[in-house]
C-alpha positions in Angstrom: 7.3 19.0 -4.0 7.3 20.7 -7.1 8.8 17.3 -9.4 7.6 13.9 -8.4 8.2 10.7 -9.3 6.3 7.9 -8.1 7.1 4.3 -9.1 4.4 1.9 -9.3 2.1 5.1 -9.8 -0.6 2.9 -11.8 -1.3 0.7 -9.2 -4.0 0.8 -6.6 -2.4 3.0 -3.8 0.1 4.7 -6.5 -2.5 6.4 -8.6 -4.8 7.4 -5.5 -1.4 8.9 -4.2 -0.8 10.7 -7.5 -3.9 12.4 -7.7 -3.8 14.0 -4.0 -0.3 15.1 -5.0 -1.5 16.5 -8.2 -4.7 17.9 -7.4 -3.8 19.2 -3.6 -0.1 20.1 -3.9 0.3 20.9 -7.2 3.0 19.1 -8.0 4.5 18.1 -11.4 4.3 13.9 -11.1 5.8 11.5 -13.3 4.6 7.9 -12.8 7.1 4.7 -13.5 4.9 2.1 -13.7 5.7 -2.0 -15.9 2.0 -2.3 -15.7 2.3 -5.7 -14.1 -0.5 -4.9 -11.9 -1.0 -0.8 -12.8 -3.6 -0.1 -15.0 -4.2 3.2 -17.3 -7.5 3.2 -16.2 -6.4 4.5 -12.9 -5.0 7.4 -14.3 -7.9 8.4 -16.7 -8.3 12.1 -15.8 -4.8 12.6 -14.1 -2.2 15.3 -15.4 0.9 13.3 -15.5 3.9 12.1 -16.9 3.3 8.3 -17.7 6.8 6.7 -18.2 6.4 2.7 -19.2 9.3 0.5 -17.4 10.8 -1.2 -14.8 12.7 -0.4 -11.4 15.1 -3.0 -12.6 16.2 -0.6 -15.7 18.6 1.3 -13.7 19.5 3.9 -16.4 15.8 4.6 -16.5 15.7 5.4 -13.2 19.1 7.3 -13.2 17.1 9.6 -16.1 13.6 9.8 -14.7 14.9 10.6 -10.9 16.9 13.6 -12.4 16.0 17.0 -11.0 13.0 15.4 -8.8 12.5 16.9 -5.3 10.5 13.3 -3.9 10.7 10.0 -5.1 7.8 7.5 -3.8 8.7 4.4 -4.1 5.7 2.3 -4.4 6.8 -0.3 -7.3 6.7 -4.0 -6.2 5.3 -7.5 -6.8 2.6 -7.7 -4.0 2.0 -10.8 -1.9 0.0 -12.9 -4.0 2.6 -12.6 -6.9 5.7 -12.7 -4.5 4.2 -16.2 -3.4 3.9 -17.3 -7.0 6.9 -16.3 -8.2 9.6 -15.8 -5.4 12.5 -15.2 -8.0 10.9 -12.4 -9.4 9.6 -11.0 -5.6 13.6 -10.8 -4.8 14.3 -9.2 -8.0 11.8 -6.5 -8.3 11.2 -6.0 -4.3 15.1 -6.3 -3.4 16.8 -5.6 -6.3 14.6 -2.8 -7.7 14.3 -0.7 -4.4 18.4 -0.7 -4.5 18.1 0.5 -7.9 15.8 3.0 -6.6 17.9 4.6 -3.9 21.1 4.4 -5.8 19.2 6.8 -8.3 18.2 8.8 -5.4 21.5 9.0 -4.0 23.5 10.0 -7.3 20.7 12.9 -8.3 20.9 13.9 -4.7 17.3 13.8 -4.7 15.5 15.6 -1.4 13.1 13.1 -0.4 12.3 9.7 -0.7 9.7 7.4 0.8 9.6 3.7 0.6 6.6 2.0 1.1 6.6 -1.0 3.1 3.9 -3.5 4.9 2.5 -4.5 8.2 2.7 -8.2 6.9 6.4 -7.6 8.2 4.9 -8.2 11.9 3.5 -11.6 11.1 1.8 -13.1 14.2 2.8 -10.3 16.4 3.2 -10.9 20.2 1.5 -7.9 21.4 -1.8 -6.1 20.0 -1.3 -3.3 18.9 1.9 -3.3 17.0 4.4 -0.8 17.4 6.8 0.2 14.9 9.4 -1.3 17.1 8.1 -4.8 17.8 9.5 -7.6 16.7 9.9 -8.6 13.1 8.0 -12.1 12.2 8.7 -13.0 8.4 6.2 -15.5 7.3 6.6 -15.2 3.4 8.2 -13.9 0.6 6.6 -10.4 0.0 7.5 -9.5 3.8 10.8 -10.9 3.5 11.6 -8.4 0.5 9.8 -5.7 1.9 11.7 -5.6 5.1 15.3 -5.8 2.9 13.9 -2.7 1.1 13.3 -1.2 4.7 17.0 -2.4 5.5 18.7 -1.2 2.6 16.8 2.4 3.0 17.9 2.4 6.4 21.6 1.7 5.3 21.5 4.5 2.6 20.2 7.1 5.1 22.8 5.9 7.8 25.7 5.3 5.2 24.8 8.3 2.3 22.7 10.4 4.3 19.7 10.2 2.2 16.7 11.4 3.1 14.6 8.4 3.5 11.3 7.7 5.4 10.0 3.9 5.4 5.8 3.7 5.8 4.5 0.5 6.8 0.7 -0.2 5.4 -1.9 -2.1 6.8 -4.4 -3.8 4.3 -5.6 -0.2 2.5 -8.7 -0.5 0.4 -10.7 1.7 -1.6 -11.2 3.4 -5.0 -9.3 1.7 -8.0 -8.8 -1.6 -6.4 -10.5 -2.8 -9.2 -11.8 -6.9 -8.4 -10.8 -7.7 -11.9 -7.6 -7.2 -10.7 -6.4 -11.1 -10.2 -4.1 -9.4 -7.4 -7.2 -7.2 -5.4 -7.6 -7.6 -1.9 -10.4 -9.0 0.1 -12.7 -5.9 0.4 -13.1 -5.2 -3.6 -13.9 -8.8 -3.7 -16.7 -9.1 -1.4 -18.0 -6.0 -2.5 -18.0 -7.5 -5.9 -19.6 -10.7 -4.7 -22.6 -8.5 -3.1 -23.3 -6.8 -6.0 -23.8 -9.7 -7.9 -25.3 -12.1 -5.5 -22.5 -14.9 -5.3 -21.6 -16.0 -1.4 -18.6 -14.0 0.2 -16.0 -16.8 0.8 -14.3 -16.7 4.3 -11.4 -18.4 5.0 -11.4 -20.0 8.3 -13.7 -19.3 10.8 -14.0 -15.4 9.9 -12.7 -14.3 13.3 -8.9 -12.8 12.3 -8.7 -9.4 12.2 -7.0 -6.8 10.2 -6.8 -2.9 10.6 -8.8 -1.6 7.0 -7.4 1.3 5.9 -8.8 3.8 3.4 -6.6 4.3 0.7 -7.0 8.4 1.1 -5.9 8.0 4.3 -3.0 5.9 3.5 -1.9 8.7 1.0 -2.5 11.5 3.3 0.0 9.7 5.5 2.7 8.8 2.9 2.3 12.8 2.1 3.4 13.9 5.6 5.9 10.8 5.5 7.7 13.2 2.4 7.4 16.6 3.7 8.1 16.5 7.5 11.7 16.9 8.6 10.9 14.5 11.6 10.1 11.9 9.4 13.8 11.8 7.9 15.2 8.2 9.0 12.1 6.8 10.8 9.3 4.0 10.2 5.7 4.8 10.5 2.6 2.3 10.7 0.0 3.6 8.6 -3.4 2.3 9.5 -6.4 3.4 12.0 -5.9 1.6 15.2 -9.2 0.0 14.7 -9.3 -4.1 15.0 -11.8 -5.4 12.6 -12.9 -9.1 11.9 -13.1 -10.7 8.6 -17.1 -11.9 9.4 -17.8 -8.3 10.7 -16.4 -6.8 7.6 -18.6 -9.2 5.7 -21.3 -8.2 7.5 -20.8 -4.5 6.7 -20.5 -5.1 3.1 -23.8 -6.7 3.2 -25.3 -4.5 4.9 -24.2 -1.4 2.6 -25.0 -3.4 -0.5 -28.7 -4.7 0.9 -27.2 -8.1 0.6 -28.1 -10.9 3.0 -25.5 -12.4 5.8 -26.6 -16.1 4.2 -24.8 -14.8 1.4 -21.7 -15.9 3.8 -19.7 -19.2 2.9 -16.8 -20.6 4.7 -13.7 -22.1 3.0 -10.3 -23.6 4.2 -7.7 -21.0 5.5 -5.3 -19.2 3.5 -1.9 -20.4 2.3 -0.3 -17.2 2.8 -0.9 -14.2 5.0 -3.0 -16.5 7.7 -2.6 -13.8 10.4 -4.7 -14.5 13.4 -4.8 -10.7 14.5 -3.3 -7.6 13.5 -4.5 -3.8 14.0 -1.5 -0.8 14.3 -0.4 1.4 17.1 -0.6 4.6 15.3 0.3 6.7 18.0 3.7 7.2 16.5 2.6 8.9 13.1 0.0 11.0 15.7 2.5 12.3 17.4 5.5 13.1 15.2 3.3 14.1 11.8 -0.1 14.8 13.4 -1.6 12.3 11.1 -5.1 11.1 12.3 -7.4 8.9 10.0 -10.4 10.8 8.7 -12.1 8.1 7.0 -14.1 5.1 8.9 -14.7 1.7 7.8 -18.2 2.4 6.9 -17.4 5.3 5.4 -14.5 3.5 3.0 -16.9 0.8 2.3 -19.7 3.3 1.3 -17.5 5.0 -1.3 -15.7 2.1 -2.5 -19.0 0.5 -3.1 -20.3 3.7 -4.6 -17.0 3.5 -7.1 -17.7 0.0 -8.0 -21.1 0.3 -8.8 -20.2 3.3 -11.0 -17.5 2.1 -12.6 -18.4 -1.5 -12.6 -15.2 -2.3 -11.9 
């Protein structure tokens, strides 16, 4: 892994991935990002090449995948943006992914990692969810990300392109700025706790998620790029720990010193209204020897410290 391209590398997860690859693996990193949700602030102090552009630009992709060892494809419209503009979701998440795969094929890239989402499982019938459990597509985002998986698998089967697929579960942490309108629930909870505002919980708060600290997600993603056993495979990336939104809010208030009466309940969410979600990560444990290292409490503490220091 000497030369790497990360699409969407200025985003929350992408910037953390770039930092880990650059600092821990010493690879030369190029970032391709249209800065729809990404931010140059996320790349401060990083020795990387930044190319402003879209994965819809096939010629640009062709130029910047040339002579690269590994391509990490993270560029996508997220779940909120996808629901607001399904056509942009279609073009960026599906056509953009096809463009990346085609460029990798043409330039004979050694490895490509496609980042997908646990949203493809919808309201799963079995908990924890295995990689081969049923798919239940409930929003445009999960449709487009699963379509990307399908194209990635087909490029592997038809052209022997060495592709691995990872499905993230509720990643949180440093660079997930609450000032970004597409920020996840944890960043918003922390911001409100630090400013004394009530934490807004949709529904009764007993819905659960598998919250994954961003450094763990990045380590797993890199393992999927380096291990030959990952080629052609799909891996859940999570912790295997189920946490209710109520308990998440209480943990944030405990660490920040807030009060439990600062929780306020509002209507259910319009999207991703899943009752329970927790991933089975035994496959990635067994095949790639991935073990989550950061607990939810430790991850929250580190994220809160970062938000305090940066004013994010």
